[in-house]
Each structure stands twice: as structure tokens, then as C-alpha cells.
C-alpha positions, 0 to 999 in steps of 0.5 A, a space after each residue: 040124607 037124600 045124597 046118603 039114599 041116593 048113593 046106597 040105590 047107586 051101590 045096589 044097581 052097581 052090585 046087580 049089574 055086577 051080578 048079571 055080569 058075573 053070571 054072563 060069564 059065568 054062562 059062556 064058561 060052561 057053554 064053552 065046557 059043555 059043548 066043548 066050543 074050544 076050537 078057536 082055542 085049539 087053531 089059535 095054537 095050529 102051526 099050519 098058516 091056513 087056520 090063520 087066513 087074514 094074518 096069512 095074507 098080510 104075510 102075502 104082501 109083505 113078503 112080495 113088497 120085500 122081493 119087489 113083486 105084486 102086493 095084491 096078488 091072489 093067494 090062495 084064493 085070497 087077496 089082500 083088502 087093507 090100504 098099502 099102509 097096513 102093508 108097510 106096517 106089517 112087513 118085518 114080521 115077514 122077515 121071519 117065519 110065518 108062523 113063529 111071526 104069526 104068534 109074536 103077531 097074536 102076543 102083540 094083539 093080547 097085549 095092545 087089547 089090555 093096554 087098550 082096555 087098562 086106558 079106558 078103565 082109568 080115563 072113565 076112573 073105573 073101579 078095578 072089579 068092573 074093569 076085570 069083569 070087562 075085560 075077562 068078558 072082551 078076552 072070552 068073547 066068540 070076537 076076540 078069539 076068532 080075531 086072534 084066530 085068524 090074525 085081525 087087526 081089530 085090536 090095534 084100530 081099537 088102540 088108535 080108538 081109544 087114543 083120540 077118544 081119549 085126546 079128544 077127551 082132553 082137548 086135543 083134536 090135532 092128537 084126536 085128529 092124527 089118531 083117527 087119521 092113522 085108524 082110517 088110513 088103515 082101515 077106511 071103512 070104519 070112515 061112516 062109523 067115524 064120522 057118527 062118532 064125530 057128530 055125536 061128540 060134536 052134538 054133545 058138545 054143543 049141547 053142554 054149551 047150549 046148556 049154559 046159555 039156556 038155549 040151542 037147536 041142540 039142546 032142544 033136540 033138533 038134530 036128532 032123527 033124519 030130519 035133522 041129518 044134514 043139520 048134523 053134519 053143518 054143525 060137526 063141520 062148523 059149530 055156531 057163533 
């Protein structure tokens, strides 16, 4: 009986959260229509590469790579800030017309985003309705539209992070480490975030282990807060015996 009541409570909560999510999507759509926030969509179709700042700089470095020039030279007042690994990866697109390369990259970005969202939903066994709502909120979001507009690489990095997360959940630390290493090779600035995520995963793992033993520092929360920062670093490197 208690299980049935609990199930009903979760169904009510599920419906409430779904209504909030749909309300957010509706409000976002109304704001776009009311205040004409279609600028990103219009600029995405702009044939001028000046509008697609980041990808234009990536292409400049890739063309310099093909021509034996200086990869990190200034281009329209900007310099490529990504490591050489990304320049090598994007180099094939530099053989195409710039606007054609940009449109192919936008298509790849959209497909990658759909792929990692579906992968996460499948891994977490989310219901289709929640997956559609979550994906809609992502695709209508300003950061995602800006990523498409400028030709940025965050969706590709997100795919790598999802691959690392899934591999870790399935007990494949080597695959997880390789995926995370590829992400950091393209975007080293993610290293602090990767450390925090790895630390949180390790703490969660140790908490589960400690709860089975009925003891342990982590189960009592001693790893939390500023005083536990050094202890957290130790746990990430070397688990207790």
C-alpha cells in the first residue's frame, strides 16, 4: 500500500515538473516571438564568415597548417586559442569554401548534440517525453544558438564528456580516461572542472563502499567543505585500503 502511494506521489511530482518544463519552453517561444529574438537564427544563415567568428579563426589556422604558414597568426583581430590538436581535426574542412565548411560544421554540431542527448537519455533510461522536453530546452537555449552562430566546439566537447561518463558508469576507466583526455587535449581549460567531476565521482563511489561497510570518513561527510579539500585530492589519487 505504501509503495502504491509512493508511486502516485512520484507521478504527481513528475507531472508537476513536466508542466514547469513545458511552461519554460512556452515562455521562451513567446519571448522570441514577442521581442523578435530571432537574431541568432538569422545570423546562422548569414553567408559572411565575419558573423561566424570562432569558426572563421579555426579555418584560418587550418589553412595556415595546409600552406605551411603560422597557425597562430592574427586573423581579423583574433588569434586561435585552441591547441594544435583541434587545428589538425578541423583541417579537412579548410579544403572547402569557408561558408560551405561552416554549414557542414553546423550540421555536425546539431547531429552530435542530438546524439549525446539521446545517449544520455538511454543510459539514464529516461522516458521519451522527458527526453523531448530536455532536448527542446537545449535547442531553444541562447547558449546553443550562439554556439551555432559562432561555430564553437562545445557540443563536440560535450560528446567526449558524455562518453567518459558512460564508460565510467559501465566500469571502463581506461575508455573513460581516453575520452576525457581527448576533451582536455582540445580544451585544456576544462581540466579544473574535470578534476571536480572526477573527485565527486570518486567520493560517491567511496560513499557507496563505506555505506556497505557501515563506516568510513566519506560516509560521515568529512570530505565536504574547505577543510576536506586536501582529503578529497588524496581520495581522487589513492583510494583507502
